[in-house]
All heavy atoms as an XYZ file, in Angstrom:
691
protein
N      28.995    -52.067     20.782
C      27.919    -51.125     21.051
C      26.761    -51.807     21.764
O      26.155    -51.231     22.653
C      27.469    -50.498     19.722
C      26.468    -49.407     19.900
S      27.238    -48.066     20.804
C      25.948    -46.908     20.825
N      26.474    -53.039     21.343
C      25.381    -53.765     21.980
C      25.675    -54.047     23.450
O      24.770    -54.023     24.277
C      25.120    -55.080     21.254
C      24.467    -54.850     19.905
O      23.829    -53.798     19.738
O      24.614    -55.722     19.033
N      26.942    -54.318     23.781
C      27.303    -54.614     25.165
C      27.079    -53.392     26.057
O      26.601    -53.519     27.188
C      28.747    -55.072     25.249
N      27.384    -52.217     25.558
C      27.168    -50.986     26.337
C      25.677    -50.751     26.547
O      25.240    -50.404     27.645
C      27.816    -49.779     25.618
C      27.489    -48.483     26.337
C      29.314    -49.968     25.517
N      24.895    -51.006     25.514
C      23.451    -50.839     25.603
C      22.855    -51.814     26.619
O      22.033    -51.440     27.453
C      22.837    -51.051     24.215
C      21.334    -50.915     24.163
C      20.721    -49.686     24.361
C      20.540    -52.021     23.927
C      19.347    -49.557     24.314
C      19.165    -51.906     23.881
C      18.576    -50.668     24.073
O      17.224    -50.551     24.037
N      23.284    -53.083     26.569
C      22.783    -54.081     27.508
C      23.233    -53.783     28.936
O      22.475    -53.984     29.891
C      23.232    -55.476     27.082
C      22.610    -55.998     25.796
C      23.221    -57.339     25.410
C      21.103    -56.107     25.930
N      24.451    -53.304     29.094
C      24.935    -52.923     30.426
C      24.126    -51.760     30.982
O      23.782    -51.742     32.169
C      26.421    -52.559     30.365
C      27.070    -52.188     31.689
C      27.051    -53.369     32.637
C      28.493    -51.710     31.457
N      23.797    -50.800     30.132
C      22.965    -49.671     30.559
C      21.585    -50.152     31.024
O      21.082    -49.718     32.060
C      22.818    -48.662     29.418
C      21.848    -47.549     29.728
C      22.187    -46.546     30.614
C      20.600    -47.523     29.138
C      21.296    -45.531     30.915
C      19.702    -46.517     29.423
C      20.050    -45.515     30.319
N      20.987    -51.071     30.281
C      19.675    -51.606     30.663
C      19.769    -52.364     31.982
O      18.901    -52.229     32.851
C      19.106    -52.497     29.547
C      18.739    -51.637     28.338
C      17.891    -53.284     30.026
C      18.296    -52.428     27.140
N      20.826    -53.138     32.163
C      21.008    -53.872     33.409
C      21.135    -52.923     34.600
O      20.466    -53.099     35.620
C      22.243    -54.773     33.312
C      22.601    -55.512     34.597
C      21.540    -56.550     34.935
C      23.973    -56.151     34.474
N      21.977    -51.912     34.467
C      22.157    -50.961     35.564
C      20.887    -50.166     35.847
O      20.546    -49.913     37.014
C      23.322    -50.018     35.250
C      24.699    -50.678     35.231
C      25.761    -49.671     34.799
C      25.039    -51.271     36.580
N      20.177    -49.800     34.817
C      18.919    -49.078     35.006
C      17.881    -49.950     35.702
O      17.179    -49.492     36.610
C      18.388    -48.592     33.651
C      17.131    -47.727     33.690
C      17.396    -46.436     34.445
C      16.643    -47.438     32.287
N      17.789    -51.214     35.320
C      16.820    -52.108     35.956
C      17.184    -52.381     37.411
O      16.301    -52.499     38.261
C      16.703    -53.421     35.183
O      17.916    -54.130     35.218
N      18.470    -52.468     37.725
C      18.895    -52.636     39.124
C      18.492    -51.416     39.936
O      17.935    -51.539     41.037
C      20.411    -52.889     39.204
C      20.749    -54.275     38.667
C      20.915    -52.749     40.640
C      22.237    -54.518     38.509
N      18.744    -50.236     39.425
C      18.401    -49.003     40.137
C      16.892    -48.874     40.336
O      16.422    -48.591     41.446
C      18.941    -47.790     39.377
C      18.525    -46.480     39.967
C      19.098    -46.023     41.132
C      17.549    -45.715     39.365
C      18.705    -44.817     41.698
C      17.140    -44.515     39.913
C      17.721    -44.063     41.081
N      16.121    -49.093     39.278
C      14.663    -48.968     39.370
C      14.093    -50.021     40.317
O      13.227    -49.730     41.145
C      14.018    -49.064     37.975
C      12.509    -49.190     38.067
C      14.380    -47.851     37.143
N      14.580    -51.250     40.232
C      14.116    -52.301     41.128
C      14.410    -51.998     42.580
O      13.563    -52.189     43.459
N      15.607    -51.496     42.851
C      15.959    -51.136     44.227
C      15.065    -50.019     44.746
O      14.579    -50.071     45.877
C      17.435    -50.710     44.283
C      17.891    -50.339     45.661
C      18.149    -51.317     46.603
C      18.055    -49.013     46.024
C      18.574    -50.984     47.875
C      18.465    -48.661     47.287
C      18.735    -49.654     48.224
N      14.825    -49.017     43.943
C      13.980    -47.905     44.366
C      12.532    -48.343     44.596
O      11.890    -47.894     45.533
C      14.026    -46.770     43.333
C      15.337    -46.013     43.318
C      15.627    -45.305     44.622
O      14.706    -44.711     45.199
O      16.784    -45.366     45.063
N      12.024    -49.217     43.743
C      10.645    -49.690     43.911
C      10.486    -50.534     45.165
O       9.533    -50.371     45.925
C      10.206    -50.486     42.682
C       9.880    -49.677     41.440
C       9.601    -50.610     40.272
C       8.707    -48.764     41.679
N      11.395    -51.444     45.394
C      11.299    -52.325     46.555
C      11.479    -51.536     47.844
O      10.831    -51.825     48.852
C      12.327    -53.468     46.432
C      11.901    -54.410     45.320
C      12.478    -54.229     47.732
C      12.898    -55.468     44.979
N      12.328    -50.542     47.820
C      12.564    -49.730     49.014
C      11.315    -48.954     49.420
O      11.102    -48.694     50.596
C      13.714    -48.767     48.732
C      14.256    -48.084     49.951
C      15.467    -47.235     49.598
O      15.638    -46.817     48.458
N      16.308    -46.992     50.572
N      10.454    -48.622     48.487
C       9.270    -47.823     48.772
C       8.028    -48.654     49.129
O       6.980    -48.100     49.408
C       8.941    -46.952     47.560
C      10.094    -46.105     47.069
C       9.954    -44.683     47.492
C      10.967    -43.782     46.848
N      12.276    -43.801     47.415
N       8.148    -49.982     49.122
C       6.999    -50.842     49.430
C       6.766    -50.853     50.942
O       7.683    -51.124     51.712
C       7.245    -52.280     48.922
C       6.170    -53.231     49.405
C       7.326    -52.293     47.413
N       5.529    -50.563     51.388
C       5.249    -50.630     52.824
C       5.308    -52.070     53.338
O       5.119    -53.022     52.576
C       3.835    -50.069     52.968
C       3.339    -49.801     51.614
C       4.415    -50.078     50.616
N       5.536    -52.220     54.628
C       5.691    -53.553     55.221
C       4.427    -54.393     55.078
O       4.502    -55.615     54.956
C       6.076    -53.414     56.689
N       3.266    -53.760     55.049
C       2.021    -54.524     54.945
C       1.840    -55.164     53.573
O       1.101    -56.126     53.436
C       0.807    -53.627     55.231
O       0.848    -52.493     54.352
C       0.808    -53.156     56.665
N       2.505    -54.640     52.568
C       2.394    -55.205     51.221
C       3.521    -56.163     50.876
O       3.520    -56.764     49.810
C       2.368    -54.089     50.185
C       1.138    -53.194     50.183
C       1.283    -52.122     49.132
C      -0.111    -54.005     49.936
N       4.488    -56.303     51.761
C       5.658    -57.106     51.438
C       5.306    -58.581     51.254
O       5.781    -59.236     50.329
C       6.723    -56.955     52.519
C       8.036    -57.536     52.126
N       8.338    -58.866     52.326
C       9.113    -56.997     51.530
C       9.554    -59.111     51.874
N      10.036    -57.993     51.384
N       4.447    -59.125     52.124
C       4.110    -60.540     52.040
C       3.363    -60.886     50.752
O       3.719    -61.865     50.079
C       3.299    -60.973     53.276
O       4.088    -60.703     54.438
C       2.971    -62.441     53.240
N       2.339    -60.122     50.345
C       1.698    -60.456     49.058
C       2.641    -60.329     47.865
O       2.581    -61.131     46.932
C       0.559    -59.444     48.950
C       0.317    -58.970     50.318
C       1.621    -59.072     51.038
N       3.530    -59.355     47.895
C       4.486    -59.216     46.797
C       5.471    -60.368     46.775
O       5.888    -60.832     45.711
C       5.221    -57.881     46.909
C       4.393    -56.644     46.587
C       5.209    -55.390     46.839
C       3.904    -56.679     45.171
N       5.853    -60.853     47.959
C       6.769    -61.988     48.035
C       6.109    -63.240     47.457
O       6.747    -64.031     46.766
C       7.198    -62.241     49.479
C       8.181    -63.373     49.651
S       9.766    -63.078     48.877
C      10.502    -62.009     50.065
N       4.820    -63.403     47.716
C       4.110    -64.553     47.161
C       4.072    -64.484     45.635
O       4.239    -65.504     44.953
C       2.692    -64.606     47.716
O       2.725    -64.774     49.105
N       3.860    -63.311     45.093
C       3.878    -63.146     43.639
C       5.256    -63.410     43.063
O       5.397    -64.024     41.998
N       6.289    -62.957     43.761
C       7.657    -63.200     43.301
C       7.978    -64.686     43.334
O       8.704    -65.195     42.467
C       8.644    -62.421     44.161
N       7.445    -65.405     44.330
C       7.665    -66.855     44.383
C       7.028    -67.545     43.190
O       7.585    -68.500     42.649
C       7.098    -67.431     45.680
C       7.941    -67.065     46.870
O       9.104    -66.744     46.742
N       7.340    -67.107     48.037
N       5.857    -67.092     42.780
C       5.199    -67.685     41.620
C       6.025    -67.447     40.355
O       6.189    -68.349     39.519
C       3.800    -67.100     41.452
N       6.568    -66.253     40.212
C       7.408    -65.944     39.049
C       8.682    -66.789     39.078
O       9.130    -67.296     38.050
C       7.725    -64.441     39.000
C       6.444    -63.658     38.714
C       8.785    -64.141     37.951
C       6.580    -62.173     38.871
N       9.267    -66.978     40.258
C      10.462    -67.809     40.368
C      10.150    -69.262     40.057
O      10.999    -69.979     39.530
C      11.070    -67.688     41.767
O      11.584    -66.401     41.969
N       8.938    -69.700     40.385
C       8.536    -71.056     40.016
C       8.491    -71.236     38.510
O       8.881    -72.277     37.985
N       8.033    -70.221     37.809
C       8.026    -70.259     36.347
C       9.468    -70.276     35.824
O       9.782    -70.968     34.850
C       7.243    -69.057     35.784
C       5.764    -69.174     36.171
C       7.388    -68.957     34.270
C       4.963    -67.931     35.914
N      10.350    -69.559     36.501
C      11.763    -69.553     36.122
C      12.372    -70.940     36.273
O      13.181    -71.366     35.435
C      12.538    -68.536     36.972
O      11.917    -67.266     36.860
C      13.979    -68.440     36.559
N      11.992    -71.651     37.336
C      12.496    -73.015     37.529
C      12.064    -73.907     36.367
O      12.869    -74.692     35.842
C      12.007    -73.592     38.878
C      12.325    -75.072     38.980
C      12.634    -72.866     40.040
N      10.815    -73.792     35.944
C      10.325    -74.611     34.835
C      11.089    -74.292     33.547
O      11.507    -75.192     32.807
C       8.803    -74.403     34.647
C       8.314    -75.092     33.390
C       8.050    -74.906     35.854
N      11.305    -73.014     33.276
C      12.063    -72.628     32.086
C      13.509    -73.096     32.148
O      14.074    -73.545     31.140
N      14.107    -73.000     33.327
C      15.495    -73.449     33.482
C      15.593    -74.960     33.333
O      16.572    -75.467     32.769
C      16.035    -73.001     34.843
N      14.589    -75.691     33.823
C      14.583    -77.145     33.633
C      14.489    -77.499     32.151
O      15.145    -78.436     31.688
C      13.413    -77.771     34.393
C      13.605    -77.971     35.884
C      12.296    -78.375     36.536
C      14.681    -78.990     36.154
N      13.680    -76.757     31.413
C      13.564    -77.002     29.981
C      14.903    -76.740     29.275
O      15.299    -77.482     28.374
C      12.467    -76.131     29.388
N      15.596    -75.691     29.679
C      16.892    -75.381     29.083
C      17.940    -76.420     29.460
O      18.734    -76.852     28.621
C      17.361    -73.987     29.509
C      18.710    -73.529     28.973
C      18.647    -73.406     27.456
C      19.116    -72.220     29.596
N      17.939    -76.831     30.735
C      18.940    -77.801     31.187
C      18.744    -79.156     30.520
O      19.715    -79.872     30.271
C      18.879    -77.951     32.703
N      17.495    -79.526     30.219
C      17.232    -80.824     29.612
C      17.268    -80.839     28.100
O      17.090    -81.881     27.481
N      17.531    -79.696     27.488
C      17.522    -79.610     26.030
C      18.883    -79.978     25.459
O      19.909    -79.456     25.876
C      17.149    -78.188     25.602
O      17.266    -78.051     24.214
N      18.887    -80.885     24.493
C      20.138    -81.262     23.827
C      20.417    -80.393     22.604
O      21.525    -80.396     22.082
C      20.077    -82.727     23.385
C      20.174    -83.680     24.564
O      20.725    -83.279     25.602
O      19.692    -84.821     24.437
N      19.420    -79.663     22.139
C      19.587    -78.891     20.914
C      20.396    -77.610     21.126
O      20.925    -77.067     20.173
C      18.218    -78.512     20.329
O      17.499    -77.732     21.297
C      17.419    -79.754     19.985
N      20.491    -77.134     22.352
C      21.169    -75.862     22.602
C      22.664    -76.028     22.857
O      23.396    -75.065     22.886
C      20.528    -75.159     23.806
C      19.058    -74.845     23.625
S      18.749    -73.679     22.314
C      19.229    -72.184     23.127
N      23.129    -77.226     23.118
C      24.545    -77.454     23.342
C      24.850    -77.718     24.805
O      24.014    -77.578     25.691
N      26.088    -78.097     25.037
C      26.523    -78.470     26.385
C      26.599    -77.260     27.313
O      26.245    -77.347     28.490
C      27.890    -79.152     26.291
C      28.351    -79.750     27.601
C      29.650    -80.513     27.431
O      29.840    -81.159     26.389
O      30.462    -80.450     28.361
N      27.048    -76.130     26.806
C      27.157    -74.917     27.623
C      25.783    -74.475     28.131
O      25.635    -74.098     29.286
C      27.815    -73.796     26.812
C      27.956    -72.501     27.566
C      28.868    -72.386     28.606
C      27.181    -71.407     27.243
C      29.000    -71.206     29.312
C      27.299    -70.216     27.935
C      28.213    -70.124     28.965
O      28.330    -68.955     29.662
N      24.779    -74.567     27.285
C      23.420    -74.192     27.682
C      22.882    -75.133     28.748
O      22.144    -74.716     29.638
C      22.497    -74.185     26.472
N      23.245    -76.406     28.687
C      22.806    -77.360     29.703
C      23.410    -77.015     31.062
O      22.722    -77.064     32.086
C      23.179    -78.777     29.298
N      24.699    -76.659     31.085
C      25.329    -76.259     32.341
C      24.722    -74.966     32.878
O      24.468    -74.836     34.072
C      26.842    -76.077     32.162
C      27.578    -77.367     31.914
C      28.557    -77.441     30.939
C      27.300    -78.514     32.649
C      29.243    -78.613     30.702
C      27.978    -79.697     32.424
C      28.949    -79.731     31.456
O      29.629    -80.902     31.230
N      24.497    -74.031     31.984
C      23.884    -72.767     32.389
C      22.456    -72.991     32.894
O      22.045    -72.385     33.887
C      23.891    -71.790     31.208
C      23.527    -70.351     31.500
C      24.496    -69.748     32.494
C      23.519    -69.551     30.217
N      21.722    -73.882     32.251
C      20.372    -74.213     32.695
C      20.367    -74.884     34.054
O      19.515    -74.599     34.896
N      21.312    -75.785     34.297
C      21.401    -76.447     35.602
C      21.722    -75.426     36.696
O      21.171    -75.496     37.805
C      22.458    -77.536     35.563
N      22.594    -74.494     36.394
C      22.921    -73.443     37.365
C      21.707    -72.549     37.623
O      21.441    -72.156     38.764
C      24.104    -72.613     36.859
C      24.601    -71.600     37.844
C      25.113    -71.986     39.069
C      24.560    -70.244     37.547
C      25.571    -71.058     39.978
C      25.012    -69.306     38.448
C      25.525    -69.715     39.667
N      20.942    -72.268     36.572
C      19.726    -71.468     36.727
C      18.687    -72.202     37.562
O      17.983    -71.587     38.375
C      19.155    -71.117     35.354
N      18.576    -73.512     37.393
C      17.661    -74.304     38.224
C      18.074    -74.190     39.689
O      17.237    -73.997     40.574
C      17.649    -75.790     37.777
C      16.939    -76.667     38.791
C      16.993    -75.925     36.423
N      19.356    -74.307     39.947
C      19.873    -74.214     41.317
C      19.543    -72.863     41.947
O      19.005    -72.794     43.059
C      21.393    -74.451     41.305
C      22.055    -74.270     42.631
C      21.859    -75.184     43.647
C      22.874    -73.180     42.857
C      22.476    -75.011     44.879
C      23.498    -72.999     44.077
C      23.298    -73.915     45.092
N      19.830    -71.782     41.238
C      19.585    -70.444     41.789
C      18.093    -70.154     41.956
O      17.678    -69.589     42.969
C      20.229    -69.385     40.894
C      21.739    -69.332     40.884
C      22.227    -68.246     39.933
C      22.294    -69.099     42.270
N      17.287    -70.543     40.980
C      15.847    -70.294     41.081
C      15.222    -71.109     42.198
O      14.309    -70.634     42.888
C      15.177    -70.602     39.746
N      15.709    -72.320     42.425
C      15.195    -73.146     43.517
C      15.531    -72.528     44.865
O      14.688    -72.497     45.773
C      15.760    -74.576     43.425
O      15.429    -75.115     42.145
C      15.202    -75.460     44.518
N      16.737    -72.026     45.009
C      17.108    -71.323     46.248
C      16.195    -70.120     46.457
O      15.728    -69.863     47.582
C      18.588    -70.896     46.205
C      19.497    -72.099     46.346
C      18.897    -69.884     47.304
C      20.957    -71.790     46.183
N      15.901    -69.389     45.402
C      15.036    -68.218     45.492
C      13.621    -68.600     45.915
O      13.016    -67.946     46.759
C      15.019    -67.479     44.153
C      14.401    -66.120     44.259
O      14.271    -65.563     45.339
N      14.007    -65.575     43.132
N      13.081    -69.676     45.342
C      11.726    -70.112     45.685
C      11.659    -70.577     47.133
O      10.780    -70.159     47.901
C      11.255    -71.229     44.729
C       9.979    -71.877     45.232
C      11.034    -70.679     43.343
N      12.587    -71.418     47.548
C      12.576    -71.942     48.921
C      12.771    -70.811     49.921
O      12.049    -70.713     50.925
C      13.650    -73.034     49.085
C      13.809    -73.432     50.550
C      13.295    -74.251     48.255
N      13.720    -69.936     49.671
C      13.945    -68.801     50.570
C      12.744    -67.879     50.638
O      12.380    -67.387     51.707
N      12.106    -67.655     49.497
C      10.923    -66.798     49.472
C       9.782    -67.372     50.287
O       9.105    -66.659     51.030
N       9.566    -68.672     50.168
C       8.504    -69.295     50.944
C       8.832    -69.282     52.442
O       7.941    -69.107     53.269
C       8.232    -70.721     50.469
C       7.370    -70.761     49.243
C       7.849    -71.249     48.046
C       6.067    -70.281     49.268
C       7.067    -71.277     46.907
C       5.273    -70.293     48.136
C       5.779    -70.797     46.968
O       5.005    -70.814     45.849
N      10.087    -69.473     52.799
C      10.459    -69.415     54.213
C      10.240    -68.016     54.783
O       9.728    -67.860     55.899
C      11.913    -69.853     54.396
C      12.201    -71.324     54.152
C      13.701    -71.598     54.233
C      11.451    -72.185     55.146
N      10.608    -66.997     54.031
C      10.403    -65.622     54.486
C       8.920    -65.305     54.589
O       8.459    -64.702     55.563
C      11.124    -64.624     53.544
C      10.700    -63.199     53.819
C      12.623    -64.767     53.681
N       8.141    -65.742     53.607
C       6.697    -65.501     53.632
C       6.057    -66.192     54.827
O       5.226    -65.607     55.527
C       6.041    -65.994     52.332
O       6.641    -65.312     51.236
C       4.548    -65.737     52.329
N       6.462    -67.428     55.093
C       5.913    -68.164     56.232
C       6.281    -67.470     57.546
O       5.444    -67.362     58.450
C       6.441    -69.601     56.219
C       5.820    -70.439     57.300
O       4.570    -70.464     57.378
O       6.570    -71.083     58.061
N       7.490    -66.995     57.636
C       7.912    -66.298     58.862
C       7.130    -64.997     59.054
O       6.732    -64.658     60.165
C       9.404    -66.017     58.804
C       9.941    -65.407     60.053
C      11.427    -65.285     60.010
N      11.892    -64.622     61.216
C      13.125    -64.268     61.426
N      14.036    -64.527     60.519
N      13.471    -63.670     62.527
N       6.909    -64.275     57.972
C       6.164    -63.018     58.087
C       4.700    -63.275     58.440
O       4.107    -62.540     59.228
C       6.268    -62.213     56.794
C       7.638    -61.622     56.577
S       7.675    -60.524     55.185
C       6.716    -59.181     55.810
N       4.111    -64.303     57.868
C       2.730    -64.619     58.204
C       2.600    -65.085     59.655
O       1.585    -64.841     60.294
C       2.183    -65.683     57.253
C       1.934    -65.203     55.827
C       1.530    -66.369     54.941
C       0.885    -64.111     55.793
N       3.626    -65.745     60.174
C       3.614    -66.173     61.578
C       3.622    -64.969     62.516
O       3.115    -65.055     63.638
C       4.803    -67.082     61.857
N       4.158    -63.865     62.068
C       4.185    -62.661     62.908
C       2.778    -62.102     63.128
O       2.527    -61.432     64.125
C       5.064    -61.586     62.267
C       6.527    -61.928     62.259
S       7.552    -60.800     61.283
C       7.009    -59.214     61.798
N       1.849    -62.384     62.218
C       0.502    -61.843     62.326
C      -0.463    -62.784     63.044
O      -1.605    -62.436     63.274
C      -0.052    -61.521     60.936
C       0.662    -60.389     60.278
C       1.563    -60.633     59.257
C       0.454    -59.085     60.684
C       2.241    -59.586     58.647
C       1.098    -58.028     60.076
C       2.001    -58.280     59.057
N      -0.028    -63.985     63.404
C      -0.890    -64.923     64.121
C      -0.969    -64.529     65.603
O      -0.012    -64.013     66.177
C      -0.339    -66.350     64.008
C      -0.460    -66.924     62.625
C       0.053    -68.345     62.582
C      -0.035    -68.891     61.168
N       0.534    -70.222     61.076
N      -2.112    -64.782     66.192
C      -2.279    -64.493     67.597
C      -1.516    -65.497     68.430
O      -1.512    -66.685     68.157
C      -3.774    -64.527     67.978
C      -4.551    -63.402     67.377
C      -5.978    -63.430     67.868
C      -6.755    -62.288     67.248
N      -8.134    -62.222     67.738
N      -0.868    -64.994     69.471
C      -0.106    -65.863     70.353
C      -1.064    -66.529     71.336
O      -1.993    -65.925     71.831
C       0.948    -65.062     71.098
C       1.990    -64.496     70.164
C       3.031    -63.722     70.902
C       4.007    -63.152     69.894
N       4.978    -62.282     70.461
N      -0.793    -67.793     71.631
C      -1.677    -68.530     72.535
C      -1.179    -68.534     73.953
O      -0.077    -68.449     74.281
C      -1.823    -69.960     72.061
C      -2.455    -70.019     70.700
C      -2.611    -71.461     70.231
O      -2.484    -72.377     70.998
N      -2.889    -71.620     68.950
């Protein structure tokens, strides 16, 4: 029963997130991306804590290392996209 409940929450959050992001105007995309990068940075710190913890077991360390990898990709990609979008607003010389 718990698995069905968690699956429902996951699907609902995917749908709501997609609908919210789709409705964001282009002028607000860059500030929102910067906020998302900050949240992903916090995720990297939490994943590092999980990966370095011996109390949670070996499986948690592998899962934490994978989370560090994915969150780092998200942070780097987010900053690259933000930098590219900000470059679009600079005056050409």
